[in-house]
N, CA, C and O atoms as CSV, one atom per row, in Angstrom:
chain,resi,resn,atom,element,x,y,z
A,1,UNK,N,N,163.471,19.884,109.617
A,1,UNK,CA,C,164.766,21.173,110.073
A,1,UNK,C,C,165.849,20.270,110.066
A,1,UNK,O,O,165.786,19.212,109.439
A,2,UNK,N,N,166.587,20.525,110.553
A,2,UNK,CA,C,167.956,20.688,110.090
A,2,UNK,C,C,168.812,19.466,112.020
A,2,UNK,O,O,168.598,19.779,113.192
A,3,UNK,N,N,169.656,18.249,111.525
A,3,UNK,CA,C,170.139,17.763,112.718
A,3,UNK,C,C,171.316,18.274,112.922
A,3,UNK,O,O,172.057,18.347,111.942
A,4,UNK,N,N,171.915,18.875,114.537
A,4,UNK,CA,C,172.832,20.079,114.275
A,4,UNK,C,C,174.005,18.455,114.898
A,4,UNK,O,O,175.232,18.542,114.843
A,5,UNK,N,N,173.391,17.340,115.349
A,5,UNK,CA,C,174.304,15.995,115.731
A,5,UNK,C,C,175.008,16.093,114.315
A,5,UNK,O,O,176.143,16.489,114.050
A,6,UNK,N,N,174.500,15.853,113.891
A,6,UNK,CA,C,174.488,15.303,112.096
A,6,UNK,C,C,175.596,16.202,112.011
A,6,UNK,O,O,176.687,15.830,112.443
A,7,UNK,N,N,175.371,18.032,111.203
A,7,UNK,CA,C,176.157,18.972,111.349
A,7,UNK,C,C,175.288,20.013,110.160
A,7,UNK,O,O,175.674,21.040,109.602
A,8,UNK,N,N,174.336,19.471,110.085
A,8,UNK,CA,C,173.080,20.143,109.543
A,8,UNK,C,C,172.285,21.228,109.749
A,8,UNK,O,O,171.485,20.894,110.622
A,9,UNK,N,N,172.079,22.345,109.413
A,9,UNK,CA,C,171.191,24.366,109.185
A,9,UNK,C,C,170.194,23.677,108.305
A,9,UNK,O,O,170.270,22.591,107.731
A,10,UNK,N,N,169.486,24.345,108.330
A,10,UNK,CA,C,168.475,24.380,106.970
A,10,UNK,C,C,168.487,25.700,106.417
A,10,UNK,O,O,168.712,26.720,107.068
A,11,UNK,N,N,168.173,25.631,104.885
A,11,UNK,CA,C,168.529,27.259,104.699
A,11,UNK,C,C,167.140,27.578,103.433
A,11,UNK,O,O,167.211,27.310,102.233
A,12,UNK,N,N,166.232,28.061,103.987
A,12,UNK,CA,C,165.137,27.964,102.943
A,12,UNK,C,C,165.621,29.334,101.525
A,12,UNK,O,O,166.095,30.470,101.558
A,13,UNK,N,N,165.068,28.197,100.219
A,13,UNK,CA,C,165.295,28.411,99.285
A,13,UNK,C,C,164.205,28.542,98.111
A,13,UNK,O,O,163.451,27.661,97.699
A,14,UNK,N,N,164.339,30.085,97.614
A,14,UNK,CA,C,162.557,29.880,97.348
A,14,UNK,C,C,161.508,29.353,97.687
A,14,UNK,O,O,160.569,28.819,97.096
A,15,UNK,N,N,161.810,29.595,98.868
A,15,UNK,CA,C,160.564,29.271,99.460
A,15,UNK,C,C,160.539,27.824,100.046
A,15,UNK,O,O,160.039,27.476,101.116
A,16,UNK,N,N,161.073,27.182,99.279
A,16,UNK,CA,C,161.727,25.547,100.465
A,16,UNK,C,C,162.909,25.000,101.181
A,16,UNK,O,O,164.111,24.967,100.917
A,17,UNK,N,N,162.186,24.585,102.165
A,17,UNK,CA,C,164.041,24.554,102.839
A,17,UNK,C,C,164.534,23.376,102.452
A,17,UNK,O,O,163.750,22.449,102.248
A,18,UNK,N,N,165.989,23.196,102.274
A,18,UNK,CA,C,167.181,22.892,102.152
A,18,UNK,C,C,167.795,22.535,102.954
A,18,UNK,O,O,168.087,23.353,103.826
A,19,UNK,N,N,168.216,21.371,103.048
A,19,UNK,CA,C,169.310,20.921,104.072
A,19,UNK,C,C,170.574,21.791,103.571
A,19,UNK,O,O,170.676,22.603,102.651
A,20,UNK,N,N,171.705,21.205,104.741
A,20,UNK,CA,C,173.044,22.109,103.928
A,20,UNK,C,C,173.756,20.824,105.037
A,20,UNK,O,O,173.044,20.034,105.657
A,21,UNK,N,N,175.258,20.838,105.107
A,21,UNK,CA,C,176.264,19.752,105.735
A,21,UNK,C,C,176.959,20.115,105.121
A,21,UNK,O,O,176.361,20.578,104.150
A,22,UNK,N,N,178.363,20.281,104.976
A,22,UNK,CA,C,179.766,19.894,105.094
A,22,UNK,C,C,180.208,18.747,104.974
A,22,UNK,O,O,181.171,18.594,105.724
A,23,UNK,N,N,179.859,17.443,104.116
A,23,UNK,CA,C,180.340,17.228,104.538
A,23,UNK,C,C,182.173,17.385,104.363
A,23,UNK,O,O,182.753,18.469,104.319
A,24,UNK,N,N,182.929,15.859,104.273
A,24,UNK,CA,C,184.421,15.879,103.451
A,24,UNK,C,C,184.746,16.404,101.997
A,24,UNK,O,O,185.680,16.969,101.427
A,25,UNK,N,N,183.268,15.838,101.643
A,25,UNK,CA,C,183.504,15.535,100.053
A,25,UNK,C,C,183.345,17.516,99.631
A,25,UNK,O,O,184.234,18.157,99.070
A,26,UNK,N,N,181.870,18.143,100.139
A,26,UNK,CA,C,182.142,19.552,100.644
A,26,UNK,C,C,182.683,20.137,100.955
A,26,UNK,O,O,182.835,21.240,100.429
A,27,UNK,N,N,183.353,19.707,102.094
A,27,UNK,CA,C,184.928,20.453,102.138
A,27,UNK,C,C,186.040,21.241,101.746
A,27,UNK,O,O,186.584,22.308,102.031
A,28,UNK,N,N,186.210,19.787,100.582
A,28,UNK,CA,C,187.357,19.760,99.738
A,28,UNK,C,C,186.696,20.988,98.582
A,28,UNK,O,O,187.177,22.030,98.135
A,29,UNK,N,N,185.776,20.502,98.435
A,29,UNK,CA,C,185.477,21.461,96.511
A,29,UNK,C,C,185.398,23.078,98.152
A,29,UNK,O,O,186.445,23.723,98.095
A,30,UNK,N,N,184.916,23.346,98.733
A,30,UNK,CA,C,185.108,24.539,99.189
A,30,UNK,C,C,186.725,24.532,99.486
A,30,UNK,O,O,187.058,25.664,99.137
A,31,UNK,N,N,187.428,24.129,99.760
A,31,UNK,CA,C,188.862,24.328,100.684
A,31,UNK,C,C,189.277,24.904,98.618
A,31,UNK,O,O,189.580,26.014,98.179
A,32,UNK,N,N,189.166,24.117,98.189
A,32,UNK,CA,C,189.926,24.317,96.695
A,32,UNK,C,C,189.157,25.631,95.884
A,32,UNK,O,O,190.002,26.310,95.301
A,33,UNK,N,N,188.030,26.046,95.746
A,33,UNK,CA,C,186.469,26.329,95.158
A,33,UNK,C,C,187.876,28.423,95.958
A,33,UNK,O,O,188.350,29.231,95.160
A,34,UNK,N,N,188.013,28.507,97.255
A,34,UNK,CA,C,188.471,29.287,97.863
A,34,UNK,C,C,190.149,30.222,98.073
A,34,UNK,O,O,190.561,31.339,98.385
A,35,UNK,N,N,190.474,29.367,97.810
A,35,UNK,CA,C,192.067,28.609,97.404
A,35,UNK,C,C,193.237,28.838,98.740
A,35,UNK,O,O,194.315,29.429,98.801
A,36,UNK,N,N,192.564,28.191,99.559
A,36,UNK,CA,C,192.602,28.249,100.955
A,36,UNK,C,C,194.265,28.409,101.562
A,36,UNK,O,O,194.634,29.376,100.895
A,37,UNK,N,N,195.137,28.123,102.198
A,37,UNK,CA,C,196.277,27.259,102.305
A,37,UNK,C,C,195.758,25.775,103.363
A,37,UNK,O,O,196.383,24.719,103.267
A,38,UNK,N,N,194.645,25.915,104.255
A,38,UNK,CA,C,194.563,25.383,104.983
A,38,UNK,C,C,192.973,24.521,105.746
A,38,UNK,O,O,193.557,23.871,106.613
A,39,UNK,N,N,192.042,24.297,105.860
A,39,UNK,CA,C,191.163,23.841,106.488
A,39,UNK,C,C,190.968,25.735,107.889
A,39,UNK,O,O,190.047,26.535,108.049
A,40,UNK,N,N,192.520,25.599,108.580
A,40,UNK,CA,C,192.398,26.484,109.729
A,40,UNK,C,C,191.888,27.452,108.804
A,40,UNK,O,O,190.729,27.868,108.835
A,41,UNK,N,N,192.988,27.899,107.766
A,41,UNK,CA,C,193.022,28.795,106.928
A,41,UNK,C,C,191.195,29.700,107.309
A,41,UNK,O,O,190.632,30.563,107.983
A,42,UNK,N,N,191.047,28.866,106.473
A,42,UNK,CA,C,189.940,29.148,105.133
A,42,UNK,C,C,188.363,29.826,106.601
A,42,UNK,O,O,187.592,30.784,106.555
A,43,UNK,N,N,188.623,28.426,107.933
A,43,UNK,CA,C,188.080,28.738,108.729
A,43,UNK,C,C,188.051,30.598,109.735
A,43,UNK,O,O,187.144,31.246,110.257
A,44,UNK,N,N,189.783,30.856,109.542
A,44,UNK,CA,C,189.753,31.292,109.989
A,44,UNK,C,C,189.208,32.974,109.230
A,44,UNK,O,O,189.256,34.060,109.806
A,45,UNK,N,N,188.809,32.755,108.072
A,45,UNK,CA,C,189.099,33.809,107.206
A,45,UNK,C,C,187.342,34.434,107.126
A,45,UNK,O,O,187.188,35.624,106.850
A,46,UNK,N,N,185.954,33.435,107.417
A,46,UNK,CA,C,184.861,33.537,107.934
A,46,UNK,C,C,184.396,33.841,109.595
A,46,UNK,O,O,183.223,33.667,109.923
A,47,UNK,N,N,185.233,34.220,110.406
A,47,UNK,CA,C,185.738,34.086,110.891
A,47,UNK,C,C,185.996,35.245,111.916
A,47,UNK,O,O,185.519,35.349,113.046
A,48,UNK,N,N,187.323,36.552,110.920
A,48,UNK,CA,C,187.828,37.351,111.476
A,48,UNK,C,C,186.466,38.260,110.464
A,48,UNK,O,O,186.276,39.460,110.667
A,49,UNK,N,N,185.950,37.775,109.814
A,49,UNK,CA,C,185.008,38.654,108.900
A,49,UNK,C,C,185.892,39.677,107.303
A,49,UNK,O,O,186.031,40.820,106.867
A,50,UNK,N,N,186.356,37.832,106.914
A,50,UNK,CA,C,187.502,38.465,106.017
A,50,UNK,C,C,187.244,38.115,104.326
A,50,UNK,O,O,187.784,38.468,103.278
A,51,UNK,N,N,186.151,37.256,104.687
A,51,UNK,CA,C,184.969,36.806,103.413
A,51,UNK,C,C,184.592,38.152,102.475
A,51,UNK,O,O,184.392,39.318,102.817
A,52,UNK,N,N,184.579,37.575,101.287
A,52,UNK,CA,C,183.990,38.438,100.225
A,52,UNK,C,C,181.658,37.757,100.531
A,52,UNK,O,O,181.023,37.131,101.380
A,53,UNK,N,N,181.339,38.536,99.052
A,53,UNK,CA,C,180.175,37.953,98.847
A,53,UNK,C,C,180.283,36.776,97.432
A,53,UNK,O,O,179.440,36.674,96.540
A,54,UNK,N,N,181.305,36.138,97.535
A,54,UNK,CA,C,181.020,35.416,97.160
A,54,UNK,C,C,182.040,34.046,97.292
A,54,UNK,O,O,182.334,33.221,96.427
A,55,UNK,N,N,182.467,34.140,98.749
A,55,UNK,CA,C,182.950,33.257,99.733
A,55,UNK,C,C,181.453,32.573,100.201
A,55,UNK,O,O,180.612,31.716,99.930
A,56,UNK,N,N,181.616,33.043,100.599
A,56,UNK,CA,C,179.680,32.799,101.524
A,56,UNK,C,C,179.403,31.942,100.225
A,56,UNK,O,O,179.783,30.774,100.136
A,57,UNK,N,N,178.701,32.615,99.204
A,57,UNK,CA,C,177.816,31.661,98.605
A,57,UNK,C,C,178.622,30.293,98.202
A,57,UNK,O,O,178.164,29.167,98.398
A,58,UNK,N,N,179.796,30.545,97.655
A,58,UNK,CA,C,180.902,28.967,98.034
A,58,UNK,C,C,180.412,28.450,99.130
A,58,UNK,O,O,179.694,27.458,99.007
A,59,UNK,N,N,180.734,29.107,100.746
A,59,UNK,CA,C,180.062,28.068,101.340
A,59,UNK,C,C,178.946,27.456,101.244
A,59,UNK,O,O,178.792,26.239,101.347
A,60,UNK,N,N,177.853,28.518,100.979
A,60,UNK,CA,C,176.467,27.776,100.820
A,60,UNK,C,C,175.829,27.000,99.970
A,60,UNK,O,O,174.666,26.630,100.130
A,61,UNK,N,N,176.659,26.661,98.873
A,61,UNK,CA,C,176.660,25.722,97.449
A,61,UNK,C,C,177.561,24.759,97.790
A,61,UNK,O,O,177.315,23.701,97.211
A,62,UNK,N,N,178.745,24.709,98.683
A,62,UNK,CA,C,178.997,23.137,99.421
A,62,UNK,C,C,178.235,22.566,99.986
A,62,UNK,O,O,177.972,21.469,99.494
A,63,UNK,N,N,177.234,23.076,101.693
A,63,UNK,CA,C,176.799,23.001,102.081
A,63,UNK,C,C,175.654,22.531,101.462
A,63,UNK,O,O,175.653,21.300,101.483
A,64,UNK,N,N,174.642,23.017,100.898
A,64,UNK,CA,C,173.854,22.393,99.741
A,64,UNK,C,C,173.801,21.747,98.929
A,64,UNK,O,O,172.741,21.416,98.398
A,65,UNK,N,N,175.378,21.214,98.443
A,65,UNK,CA,C,175.472,19.813,98.165
A,65,UNK,C,C,175.989,19.143,99.100
A,65,UNK,O,O,175.675,17.954,99.036
A,66,UNK,N,N,176.796,19.465,100.129
A,66,UNK,CA,C,176.583,18.267,101.121
A,66,UNK,C,C,175.490,17.580,101.598
A,66,UNK,O,O,175.430,16.393,101.918
A,67,UNK,N,N,174.322,18.724,101.627
A,67,UNK,CA,C,173.073,17.675,102.180
A,67,UNK,C,C,172.039,17.559,101.276
A,67,UNK,O,O,170.836,17.603,101.533
A,68,UNK,N,N,172.899,17.313,99.541
A,68,UNK,CA,C,171.991,16.441,98.794
A,68,UNK,C,C,171.440,17.000,97.856
A,68,UNK,O,O,170.678,16.348,97.143
A,69,UNK,N,N,171.746,18.721,97.543
A,69,UNK,CA,C,171.174,19.308,96.514
A,69,UNK,C,C,172.480,19.580,95.680
A,69,UNK,O,O,173.441,20.223,96.105
A,70,UNK,N,N,172.404,19.118,94.682
A,70,UNK,CA,C,173.942,20.125,94.356
A,70,UNK,C,C,173.353,21.620,93.017
A,70,UNK,O,O,172.816,21.281,91.963
A,71,UNK,N,N,173.469,22.359,93.180
A,71,UNK,CA,C,173.302,23.276,92.683
A,71,UNK,C,C,174.901,23.944,92.620
A,71,UNK,O,O,175.901,23.701,93.296
A,72,UNK,N,N,174.634,24.963,91.410
A,72,UNK,CA,C,176.100,25.524,91.154
A,72,UNK,C,C,175.803,26.963,91.810
A,72,UNK,O,O,174.706,27.331,92.230
A,73,UNK,N,N,176.950,27.672,91.813
A,73,UNK,CA,C,177.005,28.655,92.821
A,73,UNK,C,C,176.337,29.640,91.627
A,73,UNK,O,O,175.555,30.487,92.059
A,74,UNK,N,N,176.522,29.622,90.431
A,74,UNK,CA,C,176.145,30.453,89.340
A,74,UNK,C,C,174.111,30.278,89.636
A,74,UNK,O,O,173.106,30.989,89.620
A,75,UNK,N,N,174.397,29.256,89.807
A,75,UNK,CA,C,172.662,28.574,89.545
A,75,UNK,C,C,171.705,29.394,90.992
A,75,UNK,O,O,170.671,30.060,90.937
A,76,UNK,N,N,172.220,29.159,91.720
A,76,UNK,CA,C,172.566,29.866,93.735
A,76,UNK,C,C,172.330,31.789,93.992
A,76,UNK,O,O,171.850,32.587,94.797
A,77,UNK,N,N,172.730,31.759,93.263
A,77,UNK,CA,C,172.609,33.150,93.126
A,77,UNK,C,C,171.477,34.105,92.514
A,77,UNK,O,O,171.166,35.269,92.765
A,78,UNK,N,N,170.849,32.894,91.366
A,78,UNK,CA,C,170.267,33.825,90.452
A,78,UNK,C,C,168.531,33.016,91.624
A,78,UNK,O,O,167.394,33.102,91.160
A,79,UNK,N,N,168.792,32.392,92.937
A,79,UNK,CA,C,167.747,32.118,93.766
A,79,UNK,C,C,167.769,32.702,94.987
A,79,UNK,O,O,168.743,32.778,95.737
A,80,UNK,N,N,166.175,33.300,95.255
A,80,UNK,CA,C,165.581,33.662,96.664
A,80,UNK,C,C,166.161,33.038,97.970
A,80,UNK,O,O,165.981,31.899,98.399
A,81,UNK,N,N,166.837,33.970,98.457
A,81,UNK,CA,C,167.209,33.793,99.868
A,81,UNK,C,C,166.274,33.831,100.730
A,81,UNK,O,O,166.173,35.023,101.020
A,82,UNK,N,N,165.502,33.226,101.338
A,82,UNK,CA,C,163.995,33.969,102.144
A,82,UNK,C,C,165.126,34.104,103.392
A,82,UNK,O,O,166.098,33.452,103.773
A,83,UNK,N,N,164.552,35.110,103.727
A,83,UNK,CA,C,165.054,36.408,104.755
A,83,UNK,C,C,166.425,37.129,103.744
A,83,UNK,O,O,166.593,38.312,104.038
A,84,UNK,N,N,167.263,36.681,102.785
A,84,UNK,CA,C,168.286,37.741,102.801
A,84,UNK,C,C,169.384,37.456,103.084
A,84,UNK,O,O,169.806,36.526,103.771
A,85,UNK,N,N,170.340,38.947,102.110
A,85,UNK,CA,C,171.304,39.094,102.460
A,85,UNK,C,C,172.225,38.011,104.475
A,85,UNK,O,O,173.041,37.158,104.824
A,86,UNK,N,N,171.361,38.850,104.932
A,86,UNK,CA,C,171.275,38.472,105.883
A,86,UNK,C,C,171.195,36.863,106.528
A,86,UNK,O,O,172.063,36.269,107.169
A,87,UNK,N,N,169.892,36.413,106.135
A,87,UNK,CA,C,169.725,34.914,106.323
A,87,UNK,C,C,170.534,33.795,106.088
A,87,UNK,O,O,170.447,32.718,106.678
A,88,UNK,N,N,171.498,34.159,105.007
A,88,UNK,CA,C,172.041,33.778,104.525
A,88,UNK,C,C,173.441,33.288,104.862
A,88,UNK,O,O,174.104,32.276,104.636
A,89,UNK,N,N,173.632,34.653,105.615
A,89,UNK,CA,C,175.540,35.201,106.351
A,89,UNK,C,C,174.639,34.515,107.350
A,89,UNK,O,O,174.270,33.596,106.620
A,90,UNK,N,N,174.070,34.319,108.404
A,90,UNK,CA,C,173.828,33.737,109.857
A,90,UNK,C,C,173.437,32.179,109.369
A,90,UNK,O,O,173.816,31.523,110.340
A,91,UNK,N,N,172.944,31.326,108.500
A,91,UNK,CA,C,173.065,30.072,108.202
A,91,UNK,C,C,173.956,29.781,108.207
A,91,UNK,O,O,174.324,28.858,108.934
A,92,UNK,N,N,175.012,30.633,107.136
A,92,UNK,CA,C,175.990,30.168,106.958
A,92,UNK,C,C,177.123,30.047,107.920
A,92,UNK,O,O,178.028,29.262,107.636
A,93,UNK,N,N,177.201,31.047,109.524
A,93,UNK,CA,C,178.022,30.736,110.329
A,93,UNK,C,C,177.495,29.965,110.561
A,93,UNK,O,O,178.155,29.012,110.146
A,94,UNK,N,N,175.944,29.330,111.348
A,94,UNK,CA,C,175.700,28.476,111.848
A,94,UNK,C,C,176.005,26.953,111.188
A,94,UNK,O,O,175.845,25.907,111.816
A,95,UNK,N,N,176.314,27.011,110.274
A,95,UNK,CA,C,177.413,26.256,109.842
A,95,UNK,C,C,178.445,25.557,109.824
A,95,UNK,O,O,178.761,24.407,110.131
A,96,UNK,N,N,179.072,26.744,109.274
A,96,UNK,CA,C,180.365,26.216,109.786
A,96,UNK,C,C,181.036,25.892,111.838
A,96,UNK,O,O,182.147,25.692,112.330
A,97,UNK,N,N,179.673,26.002,112.391
A,97,UNK,CA,C,179.678,26.527,113.473
A,97,UNK,C,C,178.698,25.194,113.987
A,97,UNK,O,O,178.494,25.157,115.201
A,98,UNK,N,N,178.096,24.128,113.169
A,98,UNK,CA,C,178.056,22.677,113.776
A,98,UNK,C,C,178.808,21.901,112.763
A,98,UNK,O,O,178.837,20.671,112.803
A,99,UNK,N,N,179.182,22.328,112.205
A,99,UNK,CA,C,180.562,21.394,111.607
A,99,UNK,C,C,181.724,21.850,112.251
A,99,UNK,O,O,182.220,22.829,111.694
A,100,UNK,N,N,182.267,21.479,113.169
A,100,UNK,CA,C,183.294,22.234,113.761
A,100,UNK,C,C,183.391,22.339,115.784
A,100,UNK,O,O,184.315,22.270,116.594
A,101,UNK,N,N,182.117,22.503,115.867
A,101,UNK,CA,C,181.383,22.030,117.071
A,101,UNK,C,C,180.422,21.026,117.602
A,101,UNK,O,O,179.600,20.562,116.812
A,102,UNK,N,N,180.423,20.627,118.857
A,102,UNK,CA,C,179.753,19.571,118.803
A,102,UNK,C,C,178.752,20.413,120.101
A,102,UNK,O,O,179.174,20.736,121.211
A,103,UNK,N,N,177.104,20.668,119.473
A,103,UNK,CA,C,176.689,21.442,119.241
A,103,UNK,C,C,175.664,21.227,121.493
A,103,UNK,O,O,175.695,20.493,122.482
A,104,UNK,N,N,175.217,22.065,121.143
A,104,UNK,CA,C,174.830,22.977,123.083
A,104,UNK,C,C,173.215,21.854,123.069
A,104,UNK,O,O,172.340,21.986,122.213
A,105,UNK,N,N,173.165,20.930,124.088
A,105,UNK,CA,C,171.749,21.079,123.890
A,105,UNK,C,C,170.713,21.381,124.342
A,105,UNK,O,O,169.604,20.848,124.389
A,106,UNK,N,N,171.423,22.910,124.917
A,106,UNK,CA,C,169.890,24.076,125.065
A,106,UNK,C,C,169.709,24.326,123.825
A,106,UNK,O,O,168.520,24.636,123.763
A,107,UNK,N,N,170.324,24.409,122.387
A,107,UNK,CA,C,170.436,25.604,121.625
A,107,UNK,C,C,170.276,24.923,120.393
A,107,UNK,O,O,170.367,25.529,119.326
A,108,UNK,N,N,169.935,23.135,120.492
A,108,UNK,CA,C,168.768,22.217,119.780
A,108,UNK,C,C,168.018,22.368,118.464
A,108,UNK,O,O,167.479,21.261,118.491
A,109,UNK,N,N,167.538,22.975,117.214
A,109,UNK,CA,C,165.726,22.886,117.768
A,109,UNK,C,C,165.041,22.596,117.656
A,109,UNK,O,O,164.109,22.912,118.395
């Protein structure tokens, strides 16, 4: 189980629960990978639905790396995300939310 107070979200990859966390290093890597002008521009891309699947994969890989499991994007796309693309997108959205907002005590896992 991820700790939302630490900005953690769990994603199940190939049947194994993996913690995702967007550390400063992971955010810097993600910002560079997505060629974003700023952190706010990168976040807006996801909030407005203007992201591509490749952006989603980059976000998940950055979160997994920040959580301690170094995995490249090419390796990640070869894995099975339990719950499929919808679960991956939901986990990515939750990861952004817990990274940039304080968790609601009623919503914690």
